[in-house]
BAKOLTI-217013 format. One record per residue (C-alpha): residue number from 1; residue in three letters; x negated, y, z negated. Coordinates in nm, 4 decimals. Each point is the difference from the previous one (the first is absolute). Example, Ala and Ser with C-alpha at 12.3 -4.5 7.8 and 13.67 -1.06 7.14 Angstrom:
REM residues 2
 seq type        X        Y        Z
   1  ALA  -1.2300  -0.4500  -0.7800
   2  SER  -0.1370   0.3440   0.0660
REM end
This chain:
REM residues 362
 seq type        X        Y        Z
   1  MET   3.7012   1.7972   4.6089
   2  LYS   0.0407   0.3628   0.1443
   3  ALA  -0.3318   0.1618   0.1452
   4  ALA  -0.0934   0.2754   0.2000
   5  VAL  -0.1906  -0.1033   0.2989
   6  LEU  -0.2289   0.1780   0.2071
   7  ILE   0.0224  -0.1506   0.3522
   8  GLN  -0.1809   0.2603   0.2373
   9  PRO  -0.2185   0.2552  -0.1211
  10  GLY   0.1663   0.3738   0.0326
  11  GLN   0.3456  -0.1587  -0.0566
  12  PRO   0.2496   0.0302  -0.3157
  13  LEU  -0.0361  -0.3056  -0.2160
  14  GLU   0.2619  -0.2686   0.0548
  15  ILE   0.2132  -0.1429  -0.2744
  16  GLU   0.0000  -0.3738   0.0297
  17  GLN   0.0827  -0.3324  -0.1832
  18  LEU  -0.3059  -0.1893  -0.0921
  19  THR  -0.1117  -0.3522  -0.1712
  20  ILE  -0.2539   0.0426  -0.2574
  21  SER  -0.1822  -0.3409  -0.0273
  22  LYS  -0.0381  -0.1632  -0.3784
  23  PRO  -0.2972   0.0832  -0.1791
  24  GLN  -0.3420  -0.2315   0.0101
  25  ALA  -0.2257  -0.0708  -0.2741
  26  HIS  -0.0935   0.3472  -0.0618
  27  GLU   0.2799   0.1908   0.1023
  28  VAL   0.2666   0.2212  -0.1568
  29  LEU   0.3298   0.0796   0.1558
  30  ILE   0.1501   0.3526  -0.1210
  31  ARG   0.3193   0.1543   0.0025
  32  THR  -0.0895   0.3508   0.1738
  33  ALA   0.1743   0.2687  -0.2788
  34  ALA  -0.1621   0.3091   0.1549
  35  CYS  -0.2599   0.1047   0.3150
  36  GLY  -0.1606   0.3448   0.0520
  37  LEU  -0.0283   0.1363   0.3520
  38  CYS  -0.3596   0.0275   0.0258
  39  HIS  -0.1776   0.1875   0.3012
  40  SER  -0.2425  -0.2697   0.0451
  41  ASP   0.3543  -0.1986   0.1336
  42  LEU   0.0348   0.2721   0.2332
  43  HIS  -0.3503  -0.0263   0.1676
  44  PHE   0.0991  -0.3651   0.1083
  45  ILE   0.3748   0.0940   0.1204
  46  GLU  -0.1599   0.2865   0.2107
  47  GLY  -0.3062  -0.2719   0.1579
  48  THR  -0.2524   0.2416  -0.1209
  49  TYR  -0.1306  -0.2952  -0.1813
  50  PRO   0.0100  -0.3780   0.1549
  51  HIS   0.2042  -0.2732  -0.1570
  52  ALA   0.1660  -0.3663   0.1482
  53  LEU   0.3919   0.0719   0.0283
  54  PRO   0.2578  -0.0970  -0.0357
  55  ALA  -0.0673   0.0876  -0.3981
  56  VAL   0.1300   0.1561  -0.3047
  57  PRO  -0.1924   0.2844  -0.1276
  58  GLY   0.0559   0.1460  -0.3843
  59  HIS  -0.2639  -0.0290  -0.2786
  60  GLU   0.0685   0.2130  -0.2907
  61  ALA   0.2861  -0.2295  -0.1832
  62  ALA   0.0719  -0.1352  -0.3054
  63  GLY   0.2698  -0.2892  -0.0953
  64  ILE   0.0844  -0.2693  -0.1969
  65  VAL  -0.1551  -0.3392   0.0341
  66  GLU   0.2716  -0.2543   0.1412
  67  ALA  -0.2653  -0.2996   0.0051
  68  VAL  -0.3491  -0.1161  -0.0320
  69  GLY  -0.2158  -0.2547   0.1587
  70  SER  -0.1279  -0.3282  -0.1832
  71  GLU  -0.3535   0.1489  -0.0984
  72  VAL   0.0716   0.3793  -0.0362
  73  ARG  -0.0583   0.1259  -0.3474
  74  THR   0.0034   0.3581  -0.0104
  75  VAL   0.3690   0.0276  -0.0248
  76  LYS   0.3278  -0.1667  -0.0199
  77  VAL   0.3113   0.0169   0.0703
  78  GLY   0.2416   0.2992  -0.1169
  79  ASP  -0.3479   0.2069  -0.0101
  80  ALA   0.0135   0.3796   0.1366
  81  VAL  -0.2955   0.0409   0.2207
  82  VAL  -0.1585   0.2359   0.2233
  83  THR  -0.1420  -0.0974   0.3262
  84  CYS  -0.3178   0.1533   0.1272
  85  LEU  -0.1672  -0.0557   0.3439
  86  SER  -0.3766  -0.0462  -0.1267
  87  ALA   0.0741  -0.3680  -0.0139
  88  PHE  -0.2817  -0.2038  -0.1158
  89  CYS  -0.1446  -0.3032   0.0130
  90  GLY  -0.2418  -0.0410  -0.3370
  91  HIS  -0.3159  -0.1345   0.1381
  92  CYS  -0.1539   0.1922   0.2634
  93  GLU  -0.2692   0.2447  -0.0251
  94  PHE   0.2062   0.2901  -0.0802
  95  CYS   0.2428  -0.1528  -0.2342
  96  VAL  -0.3034  -0.1438  -0.2253
  97  THR  -0.1570   0.3441   0.0166
  98  GLY   0.3103   0.1537  -0.1191
  99  ARG   0.0603   0.1851   0.3369
 100  MET   0.3840  -0.1975   0.0426
 101  SER   0.1437   0.2716   0.2192
 102  LEU  -0.2973  -0.0798   0.2964
 103  CYS   0.0976  -0.3788  -0.0027
 104  LEU   0.1654  -0.1089   0.3165
 105  GLY   0.2176  -0.2200  -0.1535
 106  GLY  -0.0575  -0.2791   0.2821
 107  ASP   0.1029  -0.2577  -0.2789
 108  THR   0.3214   0.1498  -0.0956
 109  ARG   0.1772  -0.0047   0.3210
 110  ARG   0.1204  -0.3297   0.1890
 111  LYS  -0.1544  -0.1798   0.1890
 112  SER   0.0237  -0.0152   0.3843
 113  GLY   0.2337  -0.3006   0.0805
 114  GLU   0.1774   0.0213  -0.3569
 115  GLU   0.3457   0.1071  -0.0023
 116  PRO   0.0377   0.3696  -0.0018
 117  ARG   0.1130   0.1701  -0.2905
 118  LEU   0.2409   0.1862   0.2238
 119  SER   0.1920  -0.0702   0.3268
 120  ARG   0.3177   0.0402   0.1835
 121  PRO   0.3161  -0.2383  -0.0720
 122  ASP  -0.1303  -0.1568   0.3759
 123  GLY  -0.3584  -0.0530  -0.1516
 124  SER  -0.1593   0.2460   0.1562
 125  PRO  -0.2944   0.1235  -0.2291
 126  VAL   0.0233   0.3828  -0.1125
 127  ALA  -0.3387   0.1128  -0.1674
 128  GLN  -0.0974   0.1188  -0.3173
 129  MET  -0.1147   0.3274  -0.0338
 130  LEU  -0.2769   0.1079  -0.2520
 131  ASN   0.0658  -0.3186  -0.2077
 132  LEU   0.3554   0.1043  -0.1277
 133  SER   0.2569   0.1265   0.2775
 134  ALA   0.2134   0.1646  -0.2556
 135  TYR   0.2464   0.1383   0.2027
 136  ALA   0.2124  -0.2833  -0.0987
 137  GLU   0.2477  -0.1183  -0.2575
 138  MET  -0.2890  -0.2873  -0.0632
 139  MET  -0.3837  -0.0447  -0.0187
 140  LEU  -0.2122  -0.3102   0.0317
 141  VAL  -0.3573   0.0993  -0.1266
 142  HIS  -0.3012  -0.1608  -0.1534
 143  GLU  -0.0381   0.0206  -0.3697
 144  HIS  -0.2765   0.2339   0.0673
 145  ALA   0.2329   0.2637   0.1627
 146  CYS   0.1894   0.0983  -0.3017
 147  VAL  -0.0135   0.0583  -0.3693
 148  ARG   0.2703  -0.0504  -0.3060
 149  ILE   0.0661   0.3341  -0.1247
 150  ASP   0.1988   0.1197  -0.3186
 151  PRO   0.3974  -0.1088   0.0337
 152  GLU   0.1126   0.3722  -0.1065
 153  MET  -0.1997   0.1370   0.2940
 154  PRO   0.2864   0.1348   0.2412
 155  LEU  -0.0673  -0.1698   0.3048
 156  ALA   0.0265   0.2847   0.2691
 157  GLN  -0.2588   0.2164  -0.1784
 158  ALA  -0.2266  -0.3395  -0.0407
 159  SER   0.0410  -0.0339   0.3920
 160  VAL  -0.1950   0.3225   0.0757
 161  ILE  -0.3025  -0.1111  -0.2342
 162  GLY  -0.0572  -0.2773   0.2517
 163  CYS  -0.2030   0.2191   0.2620
 164  ALA   0.0485   0.3512  -0.0405
 165  VAL  -0.0413   0.0122  -0.3881
 166  THR  -0.3087  -0.2848   0.0156
 167  THR  -0.1522   0.2019   0.2889
 168  GLY   0.0081   0.3145  -0.1496
 169  ALA  -0.0504  -0.0604  -0.3756
 170  GLY  -0.2848  -0.2889   0.1008
 171  THR  -0.2113   0.2765   0.1812
 172  ILE   0.0080   0.1987  -0.3161
 173  PHE  -0.0704  -0.2366  -0.2373
 174  ASN  -0.1992  -0.2944   0.1995
 175  ALA  -0.1488   0.1445   0.3375
 176  CYS  -0.0940   0.3509  -0.1377
 177  LYS  -0.0115  -0.0562  -0.3708
 178  VAL   0.1109   0.3672  -0.0577
 179  THR  -0.1275   0.0839  -0.3433
 180  PRO   0.1639   0.2905  -0.2112
 181  GLY  -0.0533   0.3404   0.0958
 182  GLU  -0.0880  -0.0999   0.3796
 183  THR   0.1455   0.2052   0.2842
 184  VAL   0.2378  -0.1985   0.2753
 185  ALA   0.1818   0.0917   0.3120
 186  VAL   0.2378  -0.1667   0.1335
 187  ILE   0.0734   0.0602   0.3785
 188  GLY   0.3617  -0.1490   0.1005
 189  CYS   0.2921  -0.0131  -0.2915
 190  GLY   0.2060  -0.3027   0.1317
 191  GLY   0.0430  -0.2791  -0.2549
 192  VAL  -0.3446  -0.1095   0.0169
 193  GLY  -0.1353   0.3717  -0.0537
 194  LEU   0.2448   0.0979  -0.2866
 195  ALA  -0.0889  -0.3585  -0.1695
 196  THR  -0.3534   0.1129   0.0444
 197  ILE   0.0526   0.3759  -0.1657
 198  ASN   0.1928  -0.2004  -0.2820
 199  ALA  -0.3030  -0.2437  -0.0511
 200  ALA  -0.2280   0.2935  -0.0143
 201  LYS   0.1721   0.1900  -0.2683
 202  ILE   0.0422  -0.3176  -0.1891
 203  ALA  -0.3711  -0.0290   0.0333
 204  GLY  -0.0803   0.3391  -0.1148
 205  ALA  -0.1204   0.1382   0.2943
 206  GLY  -0.0639   0.3865  -0.0279
 207  ARG   0.1499   0.1917   0.3259
 208  ILE   0.2237  -0.2286   0.1861
 209  ILE   0.0595   0.1964   0.3387
 210  ALA   0.2835  -0.1344   0.2041
 211  CYS  -0.0332   0.0461   0.3809
 212  ASP   0.3070  -0.0216   0.2242
 213  PRO   0.1798   0.2049   0.2524
 214  ILE   0.3233  -0.0729  -0.1272
 215  PRO   0.1378   0.2406  -0.2790
 216  GLU   0.2111  -0.2504  -0.1438
 217  LYS  -0.2618  -0.2458  -0.0544
 218  ARG  -0.2505   0.2802  -0.1174
 219  ALA   0.2545   0.0686  -0.3056
 220  LEU   0.0540  -0.3706  -0.0270
 221  ALA  -0.3443  -0.0201  -0.0477
 222  LEU  -0.0439   0.2610  -0.2958
 223  LYS   0.2773  -0.1855  -0.1776
 224  LEU  -0.2016  -0.3150   0.0055
 225  GLY  -0.3160   0.1327  -0.1332
 226  ALA  -0.1682   0.2076   0.2915
 227  THR  -0.1625   0.3556  -0.1589
 228  ASP   0.0103   0.1708   0.3400
 229  VAL   0.1200  -0.0357   0.3557
 230  VAL  -0.1256   0.0913   0.3793
 231  ASP   0.1761  -0.0466   0.3219
 232  ALA  -0.1858  -0.2541   0.1723
 233  LEU   0.0419   0.1723   0.3179
 234  ALA  -0.1676   0.3126  -0.0833
 235  ASP  -0.2612   0.1165   0.1921
 236  ASP  -0.2112   0.0770  -0.3408
 237  ALA   0.1479  -0.3092  -0.1636
 238  ALA  -0.3430  -0.1168  -0.0651
 239  ALA  -0.1043   0.3635  -0.1256
 240  GLN   0.2683  -0.0008  -0.2618
 241  VAL  -0.1153  -0.3179  -0.1588
 242  LEU  -0.3531   0.0996  -0.0257
 243  ALA   0.1014   0.3221  -0.1575
 244  LEU   0.2463  -0.1346  -0.2383
 245  THR  -0.3009  -0.2353  -0.1130
 246  LYS  -0.2731   0.2362   0.0244
 247  GLY  -0.1905  -0.2158   0.2857
 248  GLY   0.2225  -0.2982   0.0293
 249  VAL   0.1684  -0.3201  -0.1445
 250  ASP  -0.2070  -0.3144  -0.1454
 251  HIS   0.3053  -0.2299   0.1703
 252  ALA   0.1777   0.0881   0.3593
 253  ILE   0.2547  -0.2918   0.0466
 254  GLU   0.1656  -0.0233   0.3138
 255  ALA   0.3265  -0.1340  -0.0116
 256  VAL   0.2091   0.0570   0.3556
 257  GLY  -0.2139  -0.1557   0.2770
 258  ARG  -0.0384   0.3027   0.1945
 259  PRO  -0.3737   0.0817   0.1463
 260  ALA   0.0408   0.3634  -0.0943
 261  SER   0.0450  -0.1325  -0.3526
 262  GLY  -0.2836  -0.1964   0.0016
 263  GLU  -0.1979   0.3013   0.1120
 264  LEU   0.1610   0.2302  -0.2975
 265  ALA  -0.1041  -0.2414  -0.2697
 266  VAL  -0.3677  -0.0108   0.1398
 267  LYS   0.0197   0.4052   0.0236
 268  SER   0.1346   0.0272  -0.3755
 269  LEU  -0.2613  -0.1736  -0.1643
 270  LYS  -0.2449   0.1504  -0.2297
 271  ARG  -0.4029  -0.1261  -0.0017
 272  GLY   0.0023  -0.3797  -0.1114
 273  GLY   0.3899  -0.0580   0.0430
 274  THR   0.1623  -0.2510   0.1684
 275  ALA   0.2569  -0.0203   0.2870
 276  THR   0.2562  -0.3116  -0.0452
 277  ILE   0.1884  -0.1185   0.3183
 278  LEU   0.3435  -0.1294  -0.0756
 279  GLY   0.2008   0.0392   0.2887
 280  MET   0.0203  -0.2308   0.3205
 281  MET  -0.1855   0.2108   0.2384
 282  PRO   0.0736  -0.0431   0.3864
 283  LEU  -0.2273  -0.3015   0.0766
 284  GLN  -0.2464   0.2064   0.2014
 285  HIS  -0.0622   0.2753  -0.2382
 286  SER  -0.3130   0.0314  -0.2036
 287  VAL  -0.0645   0.1956  -0.2835
 288  GLY  -0.3388   0.1306  -0.0731
 289  LEU  -0.2681   0.2140  -0.1855
 290  SER  -0.2246   0.2381   0.1273
 291  ALA  -0.3659  -0.0027  -0.0409
 292  MET   0.0292   0.2664  -0.2607
 293  ASP   0.2742  -0.1755  -0.1788
 294  LEU  -0.2163  -0.2873  -0.0212
 295  LEU  -0.2926   0.2410  -0.1165
 296  SER   0.2500   0.1024  -0.2904
 297  GLY   0.0920  -0.3198  -0.1427
 298  LYS   0.3293  -0.0150   0.1381
 299  LYS   0.1869  -0.3522   0.0494
 300  LEU   0.2473  -0.1559   0.1599
 301  GLN   0.1663  -0.3187  -0.0600
 302  GLY   0.3495  -0.2027   0.1109
 303  ALA   0.1986  -0.1787  -0.2801
 304  ILE   0.2233  -0.2400   0.1328
 305  MET   0.2827  -0.0355  -0.2305
 306  GLY  -0.1613   0.2413  -0.2451
 307  GLY  -0.2648  -0.2575  -0.0536
 308  ASN   0.2824  -0.1708  -0.2442
 309  ARG  -0.0092  -0.3137  -0.1849
 310  PHE   0.3595  -0.0275  -0.0396
 311  PRO   0.0970  -0.2698  -0.1973
 312  VAL  -0.1673   0.2349  -0.3098
 313  ASP   0.0690   0.3248   0.1626
 314  ILE   0.3785  -0.0261   0.1266
 315  PRO   0.0987  -0.1050  -0.4144
 316  ARG  -0.2067   0.3009  -0.1215
 317  LEU   0.1897   0.2218   0.2628
 318  VAL   0.3030  -0.1293  -0.1290
 319  ASP  -0.1040   0.0573  -0.3648
 320  PHE  -0.0440   0.3812   0.0954
 321  TYR   0.3191   0.0215   0.1518
 322  MET   0.1608  -0.1232  -0.3140
 323  ARG  -0.1886   0.2702  -0.2282
 324  GLY   0.0941   0.2616   0.1974
 325  GLN  -0.3466   0.0474   0.1490
 326  LEU   0.0815  -0.1055   0.3532
 327  ASP   0.3147   0.1801   0.1899
 328  LEU   0.1027  -0.2389   0.2609
 329  ASP   0.3576   0.1852  -0.0125
 330  SER  -0.1457   0.3095   0.1560
 331  ILE  -0.1628  -0.2059   0.2850
 332  ILE   0.3068  -0.1992   0.0960
 333  ALA   0.2152   0.2838   0.2305
 334  GLU   0.3293  -0.2414   0.0636
 335  ARG   0.0892  -0.3468  -0.0241
 336  ILE   0.1755  -0.1695   0.3292
 337  PRO   0.1264  -0.3397   0.1076
 338  LEU  -0.1787  -0.2236   0.2662
 339  GLU   0.2284   0.1082   0.2776
 340  ALA  -0.1387   0.3535  -0.0373
 341  ILE  -0.4002  -0.0742   0.0713
 342  ASN   0.0053   0.1606   0.3166
 343  ASP   0.1222   0.3307  -0.1495
 344  GLY  -0.2495  -0.0352  -0.2775
 345  PHE  -0.2833  -0.0038   0.2495
 346  GLU   0.1291   0.2676   0.1805
 347  LYS   0.0019   0.2260  -0.2885
 348  MET  -0.3423  -0.1298  -0.0737
 349  LYS  -0.1000   0.1167   0.3121
 350  LYS   0.0862   0.3691  -0.0757
 351  GLY  -0.2001  -0.0144  -0.2810
 352  ASP   0.2198   0.2101  -0.2777
 353  SER   0.1096  -0.2506  -0.2520
 354  ALA  -0.2119  -0.2671  -0.1990
 355  ARG   0.1028  -0.3642  -0.0369
 356  SER   0.2848  -0.1174   0.1142
 357  VAL   0.0760  -0.3756  -0.1550
 358  ILE   0.2308  -0.2760   0.1259
 359  VAL   0.2031  -0.1279  -0.2822
 360  PHE   0.1508  -0.3546   0.0900
 361  ASP   0.3473  -0.1151  -0.2018
 362  GLN  -0.1368  -0.2040  -0.3309
REM end
């Protein structure tokens, strides 16, 4: 199969022919239909987050099941599925207490000494990134890394649900539990931020303030449900949010991974408000609350993948799209072939568009 391989950090991905193993008992072989370009992959490509190499990145995908292992019960051949990097074991402390996104998923990966899921024609192993490695014509994953969806759902749109929308919407519905009328600020209007804004509208939030330095992204945020926009790089950005809300927001959600964005989130809170950090910050960076913030009852939290329970959440998000409530069409900026993946990441670095999605020939 054809795949985009990360060989060395800071270098373009290489298109190679790889060998993919056959499904073991609880594994699912998926023909990839579409995969979004996510900023999280760029962190690994640039080397700011470490990973075993060579590896195939990609984790925001949808496709069709080609084959299943002997014990698979959740999907069958021919099913349309969305994959999710939150592969869960189902029996650890986090899983049994309903916090599946925190599961480390050790039991969903092949053990040391077993045949690798991905390899080069010479037999040398290629690391699977984030349980998926979706920048490839096929994926071999544990059954707890994918979920069956409505077969009428367009797969290009379905792919962005696998990360951006699950993270953004999950934060609104699960981590923040936004209730009708509450105020929300979203800092960073890429794929995750735009999905967060759209979900806040669905949840019935009152004021939804989109903060981003790019005018085109602020305009897109208004289309997806923002009531107000602020230039995130303005010197008085936090003051603008406080003025719009007469004291600050109930929820400030950082969705880009910049230290300054985390600071803006904290500064935008009202008394008792909560700041939620979604972006992958530099590894040595810390986000904090001052003593006065703590005395004001403000809270700070992380929400990996939006605190999702993806086997339940993703089909519901598909239903939101099918009923016209979730606007995935506007989040997708362009569809590109696998061979254009490096150009897609270069566009991402410029920061002036939403999601690029790789579409594979079916």
